[in-house]
N, C-alpha and C positions, 0 to 999 in steps of 0.2 A: 362475511367477507374474511378473509385471512383467518380461516379457523384452525390451519395447522402450523405447527412452529416453522416448518420449510418456508410456507406462504410470506410468514412475519419476517424471517429471516430475508428473504430474497427482495423484498420489498422496502426493508430498511437498508440492505446493501446498494439495490438500486438507486434510492434517494441518495446515500452517500456518496456514490460515484457521480451523480449528477451535481451534487453540490461541489464535489472537487473540481469538475469540469468546469462549473461557473467561475470557480474560484481563479482555475487557469486560465481561463480566457479574459478574466478582470485583470491578472498580472500581467498578463502578455500586451494588453493594450497600454498599461503604466510604463512597464519596462521597454517596450519598442519605442516609444517617445523620448524616454530618457536616452535611450542608447543613439538614438538618431541626432539627440541635441547634445550628445557626447558628456552627458551629465553621470559619469560613472561612479562617483562617489554616493550620489543619491541612490544606484541602483544597488550597491553594497549595503548601504543604509537600510533602505527598505525591505531588501530580501532578510537581512539578519532581523530586523524587527518582525517579520512575518514567521520566521523560525522559532523565535523565542516565544511569540503570541500562539503558535501552533503547539509547541510545548506546553505552555500555561494550560490551553484549553484541553489537552490529552491528559494531564493529570488531574484537573478537575472532572473530566468525564471518568476517570477510573474510580474516583471517590463518588460519584453520583450515579454510577451505572445503574443502581438500583431504585433511583428515584425516580418515579414518573411525574411529571414530563420533563424534570430538568436533563435527565438524561439524554432525552431527544433533542433538547435545545443545544446543548453542547457536542451531541453528536454532530448536529448540522455546522456548528461552530467550527469544529476542530477538522472536520472534511472539507469545508470552505477555505480554512487557512492552508492546510496542507495542499490544496490545491493551488493555491495561490504560490507555494514556495515550488511548486512545480512548474510554475509559469515561466520563470527564467531559463530552467533546465529545458524544456521543450522549445524554448524561442530560438536557445543557442543551437540546440541539436536539430532543430530542422526536421529533414526528410528521415532522419534517423529514427527520430520521436516518432512518427508515423509508422514505419515500420516496426518499432518495439510496442508500439499499441496494438498492432495489428496480432504481433504473436503472442502478447499478453492474452488479448481475448481470446485467441484458438486454444492455449494452453489452460486458461481457466475453464473453458466449456468442456474440453477433453479431460481434463483433472476431475471435475464435477461429474459428469458421465462414469468414469472408470471407478471413482471413489464411492458412491452412491449406489451404482446398480451392477458392479461386477460381482458384489457377492465377496470380495477380497477384505481382509482385515489389515488396515495399514496403522494400528495402534502401536505397533513396534519401532514405526520410525520415529516416534516422539524424543525418545534418549538422544539419537544421534543426531536429529535436527537441532534439539538445543545445544548440543555440544558444539555443531557447526555454526551456529547461530553465535555463540559466545566467541568463537574463532574469527567470525566475520567482523564482530564488534572491536574485538582487539587489533586486528588488522586496520579496520577504518580508524580506530583512534591513532595508530601509527600513521597511517596515511595524511592525517593533520598536518604532521610534522616532515615527513619523508615522502616526496612524491612516488606512487606507485604507478610505474607506467611500462610500455611494453609488454614483453612477454607475461610478466609478473601480474601486470595491470588485466591481461586477459584471464590468466588463471583465476584471479581474485573474482573478476566480475562473473565468470562462468560458474564458480564456486558458489555466489550469490543466487544467480539463475536456479541452480540446482537445487539448493536450500529452499527457496520459497516454492518452488513448483512442488516440493516436497511437503511444506506447509499445507499448498492447497490442498493436496491429497488426503493430508492427515485432518484437516479442519474439516473438508466436506465428508470424509468419512465417519468422523465423530457425529457430525449433525445428522448423518443417516443412521445412527445408532440412537442418538438422544432424542430424535422426533418420535420414536416409539413409546417413550415415557411420558406420561399423560400429565404428571407435576412439573413437568420442563416446558410445556407448551402456554408460554407467556411472552410478552413484550420484553421483559428484561433478559430473560434466557437468550432470545431473538437477536437482542442488541449485542449482548457478547458475541454472540457467532458473527454477527454483521462486522463488527469491530475486527475481528481476528481476520477474516477473509478479506476485509478491505486493506488490511495492513499488508496481507500476503500479495494480493493483487500490485498496490502501489510498490511493494518493494522489488518484485518480481520486474516491473517495467522499469523501473530506475536501474537495476543490474544489466538489464537488457539493452538500455540505451548505453551504457557505458560499454557493455562488450561490443555493441555495433559500433560504437564510436572508435574503440579500440582497434577494431577489423578495419574500418576505413580510415584509420590513422588521421 
């Protein structure tokens, strides 16, 4: 069972998405009750605690990514807490989140097929995606102090969608090439790919929510 690198990667990615989904449902139940009781200070507190814990788990995961089974444990913890941080966003977004989820699923499936079976090489995207990611981070930091909305908000969100769609193509394509290397067929390498793809999918989902929310005003 799970003899290939691809099968290992996809089982870990699937498990990660399930953990994120459970974390999201758990958070929605908590935040929904708090919002109904107008306990907005607790909403902010719980949300910030979840974000900080998620960052801590991610850092630990980076340092333990080659240590079995510790890496698997922190992969589960990281994806669960990142799902928890999505709980409030998806609760507020409502129907927009469902639309974004559908588009994310279709985009992930399409990019996977194109990147892995078209025979095209998307390695050249790497440097441009990295530059674009740095730009997103810089604008995101500015957005913490200056509200980015209207047309600028749509442009920013659209750029984020393009960048992480590109990263899906890049990472799926990289997986297709590395799967042929016998020494790479291990759970540690599969975990690295699963983390990358998970982050691509989650960030694409978030930027789609932002774009669709901007379009719906």
